[in-house]
N, C-alpha and C positions, 0 to 999 in steps of 0.2 A: 763470423763468430769471434767474439773477443776472447783473449787469453784468460782473463779473470773468470768469465762465465764457464769456460771449459774446465778450469781448475775446480770450480765449485761443483760441477757435475761429477768430476772424478772423485772428489772428496765425498759427495753425497752417496755415490756407489759404494764407497768403503763403509760408510755408516749404515747404509741400508742395502746390503748386497742382494736382497730378495726383490728389490724394485726392478731389477733387470737392467739391461744395457740402455743408457740414455743416449739416444740418437740425436745429434744436432740437426736443426732445421735449416731451411734456406735463409739467406741473409735478410730478406724482406718479409719473413713470416711474422705473425703476431705473437709467437711464443718461441722459446729457445731450444727446448728439448722435448722429446717424446719417448715414452716407453709403453709397455703393454697396457698399463692401467691409467696413465696420466699424460697430460700435456703440461709443460712446466715453463713458466716465465721466470727468469732469474734477473735480479737487479743487484748489482754490486755498488755499494755506497761507501763514501769516505766519512760520513757523519751519521750518527745514530739519531733516530727520531722515535717518538712514541706519542701519538700514533704516527704510523707510516701512511702514505697516501697511495691510492690506486685510481687510475682513470676509469671512468664509467665505460668509455668506448672500448678499452682493453678488456674489461669484464665481459661486455656484450659480445665482442668478436670471439674471444676465447671460449666462452660458455657455448656459443653456437657451434664452434668447431668441435669442442669436447663432446657435446651431445651427439653430433653427427658421427663421431668416431666411437662412441660408447665408452668414453673415458671421463675422468675428473680433471678439472683445471686447478693446478697448484700454482701459487704465487710465492716465490722465495726471495727474501731480501737478505743479502749477506753484508756484514761489516766486520772486518778484522777477524775472519774465520768463525764468526758467530752467524748462524742462520736462523731466520724466522720463517716458518712455512705455514701458509694458510691454504686450506682446501676450500677454494672459492665455491666450487660446486656444492659441497656440503653446507657451507655457510648460507648459500641462497636457499637450499632446501629447508634449512632450519630458520629461515626468515631473519637472518642476521641484519641488524641495523647498521648499515654502512654510513649513515648520516650524510647522504648525498648532498653536495652543494656545488656551487660554481665559484671558482676563484681565479684571479688573475695570477698566472704562474709563468715561469720561463718556458719558452716554446719547446726546449729539449733539456734533458738533464745533464748534458755534457757542459753546459754553460759557456761554450765557445760562441754561441749565438745568443746575444743578450736581448732578443726580441721576446716580448711578453704576449700572452694570449689567454683568453678565458677558457678554462678547462672544467669539465664536470667531473668531480672527484669524490671519492669516499675515503673513509678512514679505517685502517686496520691496526688494532691494538695488539701489542706484544703479548698480553695476557691471553689472547684468543688464538695465538699461534702455537705451533709445535716448535720448541727451541732445540737446536742441534749445534754442537760444536764440531766444526769441520777440521 
């Protein structure tokens, strides 16, 4: 677990104390934290985007896990202590248009590996998120 993601979880608990303790997951898990009602994927970024992107594979994996656990899947993007939180489970139930497409993108977001690969991604607009200052 990266230090930044742990700091986001701690700050999120301060903003939403009723969410319950956010338990970190194993290193190779498809999401970062779990609590009573949610599994949460946290992305800490250095640059702001609108729309943000989410990989279709990440949605599929985490929705499957969330449904098996009886929880919702939250996707949180943090930049400079601003957080945008999307309830992906609810968005799917409401038939949100993610505008799924395939794009050639860096293999990972750390950018230390400059290999590119085709990824099936969707778009998350800030107007559709819950905004929280951490």
